[in-house]
N, C-alpha and C positions, 0 to 999 in steps of 0.2 A: 288249640295248642296241645300237643302231646306231651305228657309228663311221665317220666320213668323214675321210680324210686327204688333204689337197691338197698338191701339189708342183709345182715347175716355175716358180715365180715368180722374179723377179730384176730387175736393172737393165739396160735396153737403150736403144739410141739410136733416135730417130725413124726409122721406115721398116723397122725390124728385126722379127723374129718371135719368138714364144715359144709353147710348148705346155704348157698346164696339164693335170695329171692329178688325178683324184679317185678314190681307192680306197675301196670300201665293205667293211665287215666282214660284210655279208650278200649273198646272191644278189640281183642286180638284174634278173633275167630278167623277173619279173612286176611290177616296180615301176612304178607309174603314170607318174611323171615324174621326171626328174633335171634339175637346172638349175645354171647358173652365174650368180651375182649379183656385183655389185661395189659398193663404197662408197668414195667419195672423201672426203677431209677436208671437213667442213662440209656434206656432202650426204647425202641419204637413200640407203639401199641400193636398188639397182635391178636388175631382171632383165636379164641380158645375152643368155642363150640357154637354151633348154629343149629337151628331147627326150623324147618319149613312148615308152611301151613298144612301140608299133608302128613306131617309128623316125621319126615325123614330128617336124619341128623348127620352132622359131620363134626370131626374133632381134629384138633392139632395133634400131630404125632406124639408130642411130649405128654399129652394127657390121656391118650387112648387107653382104655381099660381101667382108668382111675376116676375119671370124671363122667358124669351123666347129666345131660340136659333134658329138661322136660317142660311141657307147657300145659297149663291148666286154663283152658279157654273160659270156663265158667267163672273163674276168679281173675281173669285178665293178668295172669301171673306166669312168669317163666322162672324156673329154678335151675340151679347148678349144684348137683351133689358132688362134692370133692372128697375123695378118699385117698389114703396113703400120701398125704401131703408131704412135700419136701421143701427145703429152704428155697429151691429154685422156683417154687410157685409163689413166692412172695411178690406182691404187686398190688396195684390198685385195679380192681375189677370193675368193668363198665358193662352195662346192659345197652343194647342197641336194638331199635325197632325199625324195620324197613317196610313201609306199607306196600309198595309195589316193586316189581323186579328191578327196575332201573331208576327208582326214585331215591332222593336223598333220604338219609336215615335220621333218627332221633337218638340222642344219647342221654343216659342217666348221669348223675353226678359222681358216681363211683363209690366203691366201698373198699377199704383197705383190708388186705389179707396178709398177715405176717406169720411165717412159719419159722420158728426158732426155738432152740433148746436153752 
């Protein structure tokens, strides 16, 4: 059973930064993709950033230039560095692991990020 544990969420002011971490209970070296999603109240869950096993990344347009996803295969961890946060970034952030290209994925429990003055 794959377990994902997110951490690093919290309350920050606009313009500040946070770094989220997602620790996996399995090796992520050959995992097809890992991603960060978020869900704000009353909205659908959306992809924020993803990283493939080859290191290539993709981002939602709303976070390009502000967020950076990275993976540390040695620590089975994926991180999301979030800079220049705005109130629109407020959401529960979820980590997702997809082992193979067309396989179902696994979700973490989520971590709350609140951006407010």
